[in-house]
C-alpha positions in Angstrom: 11.7 -1.2 -27.1 10.5 2.3 -27.9 11.0 3.3 -24.2 14.6 2.3 -24.3 15.3 4.4 -27.5 13.7 7.4 -25.8 15.9 6.9 -22.8 19.1 6.8 -24.9 17.9 9.9 -26.8 17.3 11.7 -23.5 20.8 10.7 -22.2 22.4 12.1 -25.4 20.5 15.4 -25.0 21.6 15.6 -21.3 25.2 15.1 -22.3 25.0 18.1 -24.6 23.8 20.5 -21.9 26.3 23.2 -21.1 24.0 25.5 -19.0 24.4 24.9 -15.3 20.8 26.1 -14.6 19.3 23.7 -17.0 21.2 20.8 -15.5 20.0 21.9 -12.0 16.4 22.0 -13.2 16.7 18.5 -14.7 18.1 17.2 -11.4 15.2 18.8 -9.5 12.6 17.2 -11.8 14.2 13.8 -11.5 14.3 14.0 -7.7 10.6 15.0 -7.5 9.8 12.1 -9.9 11.6 9.6 -7.7 9.8 10.9 -4.5 6.4 10.6 -6.2 7.3 7.0 -7.3 8.4 6.1 -3.9 5.3 7.5 -2.3 3.1 5.5 -4.6 4.9 2.3 -3.8 4.8 2.9 0.0 2.4 0.5 1.9 0.1 2.3 4.3 1.0 1.9 7.9 -1.0 2.4 11.0 0.6 5.8 11.5 -1.0 7.0 8.3 -4.4 6.7 10.0 -3.5 8.4 13.3 -5.9 11.2 14.0 -8.6 10.1 11.6 -10.9 8.7 14.3 -11.8 10.6 17.4 -11.6 8.9 20.7 -15.3 8.5 20.8 -15.4 6.9 17.3 -12.5 4.6 18.3 -14.4 3.5 21.5 -17.5 2.8 19.4 -15.6 0.7 16.9 -13.9 -1.2 19.8 -17.3 -2.0 21.4 -18.7 -3.1 18.0 -15.8 -5.5 17.5 -16.1 -6.8 21.0 -19.9 -7.4 20.6 -19.3 -9.1 17.2 -16.6 -11.4 18.5 -19.0 -12.8 21.1 -21.4 -13.7 18.4 -18.9 -15.9 16.5 -19.2 -19.4 17.9 -16.0 -21.3 18.7 -15.4 -24.5 16.8 -13.6 -26.0 19.7 -15.4 -28.9 21.3 -18.2 -28.9 18.7 -19.2 -32.3 17.5 -19.9 -32.6 13.8 -22.7 -35.0 12.8 -21.4 -36.1 9.4 -23.5 -38.7 7.6 -22.5 -42.2 8.2 -21.4 -44.2 5.2 -22.2 -47.8 5.0 -19.4 -50.0 3.9 -20.0 -53.4 2.4 
């Protein structure tokens, strides 16, 4: 509730402003604050990582992934030997 009271008080103070420069400064501060908030909420995309890896590093990573994928056995066609239960 305290936050809401602070907001109302701030609105009252803004309504009392007569100086155009002060009003412009407040608008600038609010715009910057909105941009910072939007930047924090933004999910990273692949484009945020462009240029981080060199071509050599990317090739190395690709080969590691390919080698690792060959190690993982496929579950297709595998027979599972579950213990047999005896029913009476």
